C-alpha positions in Angstrom: -0.3 0.0 0.0 1.4 3.3 -0.9 0.8 6.4 1.5 1.4 10.2 1.1 5.6 11.3 1.5 7.0 13.6 2.9 9.8 14.8 0.4 11.5 18.0 -0.5 11.1 19.8 -2.9 13.9 22.2 -4.7 11.7 25.7 -4.6 13.7 28.6 -6.0 15.1 31.0 -3.3 13.3 34.1 -3.5 14.9 37.0 -4.9 17.9 34.5 -6.4 18.8 32.1 -8.7 19.9 29.2 -5.8 17.4 26.4 -4.9 15.7 26.2 -2.0 14.7 22.9 -0.4 11.8 22.7 1.5 10.0 19.6 3.0 6.6 19.5 2.1 3.7 16.7 2.3 2.9 14.8 -1.7 -0.2 13.6 -1.6 -0.6 10.0 -3.4 -3.1 11.1 -6.3 -4.9 7.7 -6.7 -6.3 8.1 -3.7 -7.6 11.6 -4.5 -11.2 12.3 -5.9 -9.7 14.5 -8.6 -11.2 16.7 -11.2 -10.4 15.8 -14.7 -7.5 18.2 -16.3 -10.1 20.1 -18.3 -10.6 21.5 -14.7 -7.0 21.3 -12.8 -4.6 20.8 -16.3 -3.2 17.1 -15.5 -4.2 14.1 -15.6 -3.5 10.2 -15.5 -4.7 8.6 -18.6 -4.7 5.3 -19.9 -2.3 4.8 -22.7 -1.3 1.4 -24.2 2.0 1.5 -26.6 2.9 -0.1 -29.3 6.6 0.7 -28.9 8.5 -2.9 -27.5 11.8 -0.7 -27.8 12.2 2.7 -26.3 15.4 3.3 -27.5 14.7 2.4 -31.1 13.9 6.2 -32.5 12.2 5.1 -35.2 9.5 3.8 -33.2 9.3 7.0 -31.0 9.2 8.6 -34.1 6.5 6.5 -35.8 4.5 4.8 -33.3 5.1 7.0 -29.6 4.9 10.5 -31.7 1.4 9.2 -33.1 0.5 7.8 -30.4 0.6 11.3 -28.4 -0.4 12.8 -31.0 -3.9 11.5 -30.8 -4.2 12.0 -27.3 -3.8 15.1 -28.1 -5.8 16.0 -30.2 -8.8 13.9 -29.0 -8.2 15.5 -25.3 -7.6 18.8 -26.2 -9.7 19.2 -29.5 -6.9 21.2 -31.5 -7.4 20.8 -35.0 -3.5 20.6 -35.7 -1.0 19.7 -33.1 2.6 19.6 -33.7 5.4 17.2 -31.9 7.8 20.4 -30.5 11.0 18.3 -30.3 12.7 14.9 -30.0 11.1 13.4 -26.7 13.3 13.4 -23.4 14.5 9.7 -21.8 15.7 10.3 -17.9 17.2 8.0 -15.6 18.7 8.7 -12.5 21.7 9.7 -11.5 24.1 7.7 -9.7 25.6 10.5 -7.0 22.7 12.9 -6.2 22.9 16.6 -3.4 20.0 14.8 -1.0 20.3 18.8 -0.2 18.9 20.2 -3.6 21.4 23.3 -2.7 23.3 25.0 -5.9 22.2 27.2 -8.8 18.7 26.2 -9.9 20.8 25.4 -13.4 23.5 23.8 -12.7 23.0 20.2 -11.5 19.3 19.8 -13.9 20.6 21.6 -16.9 23.8 20.4 -17.6 21.9 17.2 -17.8 19.5 16.4 -19.9 19.2 13.2 -19.3 19.0 13.1 -15.6 15.6 14.4 -13.0 14.7 17.7 -13.2 14.4 18.2 -9.2 14.0 22.3 -10.0 10.2 23.2 -9.4 9.2 24.6 -12.7 6.1 25.4 -15.6 8.3 24.3 -18.9 7.1 28.1 -20.4 6.6 31.7 -19.7 4.3 33.7 -20.7 7.1 34.8 -24.1 6.9 31.0 -25.3 4.1 32.3 -28.0 7.1 34.5 -29.6 9.1 30.9 -30.1 5.9 29.2 -31.1 4.9 31.4 -34.2 9.0 32.1 -35.2 9.3 28.1 -35.1 6.4 26.9 -37.0 6.0 30.1 -39.9 10.2 28.7 -40.6 10.9 25.2 -39.1 14.1 24.7 -40.9 15.6 28.3 -39.9 15.0 27.2 -35.6 16.5 25.1 -33.4 14.0 22.2 -32.1 11.4 23.2 -34.8 8.4 20.5 -35.0 9.1 16.8 -36.2 5.8 15.6 -36.7 2.4 17.6 -37.9 -1.1 15.9 -37.3 -4.3 17.1 -38.1 -7.6 16.3 -36.7 -9.7 17.0 -40.5 -7.6 16.9 -43.6 -8.9 20.1 -44.4 -7.0 21.9 -41.7 -3.6 20.7 -43.6 -2.9 23.8 -45.3 -3.6 26.6 -42.6 -0.8 28.8 -41.3 -0.4 28.7 -38.0 0.5 32.2 -37.4 -3.2 32.7 -38.2 -4.3 30.6 -34.9 -7.0 31.9 -32.6 -5.4 29.8 -29.7 -2.3 27.9 -28.6 -1.8 25.5 -26.3 1.2 23.2 -25.1 0.2 19.6 -23.6 3.3 17.8 -21.6 3.4 14.0 -21.1 5.1 12.0 -18.9 5.6 8.0 -18.7 7.0 5.7 -16.6 9.1 3.4 -18.4 11.7 1.2 -15.7 10.3 -0.4 -12.6 6.8 1.0 -11.1 8.8 1.8 -7.8 11.7 4.3 -8.6 13.7 6.4 -6.7 12.4 9.9 -8.1 9.2 10.0 -9.0 7.7 13.2 -10.5 5.4 15.1 -8.1 2.8 17.8 -9.4 1.5 20.8 -8.0 -2.5 21.7 -8.4 -1.9 25.0 -10.5 -4.9 26.3 -8.6 -2.9 26.4 -5.5 -0.5 28.7 -6.6 -0.6 32.6 -6.4 0.6 35.0 -9.3 2.4 36.6 -6.7 4.6 33.0 -6.4 5.5 32.8 -10.0 9.1 33.8 -11.4 10.7 34.0 -14.9 14.0 32.2 -15.4 16.4 32.2 -18.4 17.2 28.5 -19.0 19.5 30.0 -22.0 21.9 27.6 -21.6 20.5 25.1 -24.2 17.6 26.6 -24.9 15.9 30.2 -26.1 12.7 30.5 -23.7 12.6 31.5 -20.4 10.7 28.4 -17.7 8.9 28.9 -14.8 10.2 29.0 -10.8 7.9 28.4 -8.2 9.1 30.5 -5.2 10.0 29.2 -1.6 7.8 30.5 1.0 4.6 30.1 0.4 4.7 26.4 -0.1 2.0 25.9 2.8 -1.0 26.1 0.9 0.9 24.6 -2.1 -0.8 20.7 -3.0 1.1 18.5 -4.4 0.8 14.9 -5.7 2.4 11.6 -6.7 1.1 8.5 -8.6 2.9 5.6 -7.4 3.2 2.6 -8.7 3.4 3.8 -12.4 3.3 1.6 -14.8 4.0 0.9 -18.5 -0.2 1.3 -20.0 -0.8 4.7 -17.9 0.9 8.4 -19.1 0.4 11.3 -17.2 -0.6 14.7 -19.3 -0.7 18.0 -17.8 -1.1 21.2 -19.4 2.1 23.9 -19.6 0.5 27.1 -21.7 -2.0 27.7 -22.9 -3.0 31.7 -24.8 -6.8 30.5 -24.4 -6.8 31.0 -20.1 -9.1 34.0 -19.0 -7.0 36.4 -16.8 -5.8 35.5 -13.6 -6.2 31.8 -14.2 -3.4 29.2 -14.3 -2.0 27.8 -17.9 1.0 26.4 -15.6 1.6 23.3 -13.9 4.6 23.2 -11.4 6.2 19.9 -11.4 9.8 18.2 -10.2 11.7 15.4 -9.7 12.1 13.8 -5.9 14.0 11.5 -4.0 11.5 9.2 -2.9 12.9 8.8 1.2 11.5 5.5 1.6 13.4 4.3 -1.8 17.0 4.2 -2.1 18.7 5.8 -4.7 19.1 3.6 -7.8 17.3 0.4 -6.2 15.3 1.0 -8.6 16.3 4.1 -10.5 14.1 5.8 -12.6 13.6 5.4 -16.7 11.1 7.9 -18.5 10.3 9.1 -21.3 8.2 12.8 -21.8 7.6 14.5 -25.0 5.6 18.4 -25.2 2.7 18.1 -27.9 1.8 21.9 -29.5 -1.7 22.4 -29.8 -3.4 24.7 -32.6 -7.1 25.7 -32.8 -8.2 27.1 -35.8 
């Protein structure tokens, strides 16, 4: 039986670029009566994949991409979706700073292949400019899209710049043992206020700003995790949306944390994640 956990999360220290580890309660989401993603921005979905080898890039492009594109079209109702970049496969590091200290980028962002412990939501509001640039001339910009999927053939020739709404959905799937040392924690976006959110650059390896969550107000944040995630499940959460009302959250703050009941690498986390751009005309 899985319980709620007391664990450290790597918040951002106010006014600095340093992580501020805070011990919080992370609730077992499987024991909660959570609303659907349209109301809370995240949801664990059923997903039976056809992929048999997660190291085979052809299977990722031809199978996994089509699977998450189909989910995105169905769940969002978008007219066109594109895959923003190749998916990330993340594995637990051999060593880890148990106190989550240091610069926000010095551990996580120097290595794309390990779980990101910094509490963040992927995109600041100015990300819309980069999406439009990438899709107006994808050969020119880093991070061009790798796949285009349409709900109907009539949408195939529409210009991305004519979209009335743009949304980004993130997908996170466990492809390793169901018990892991670095699960993913998700924060209820409606427990976060605008005043706690801060834009921070991650230009070390990309060309957009992300959102950090400052410490100090963590007591009212509601955190969740899904113990025992298996290969037939996938976590979907929204990280960008030009269609939200003013003062409504378009973000979902998230980050990896050390499960205090599991020893490092015994067993290690192996997960895959991808982002899907959804266009509405």
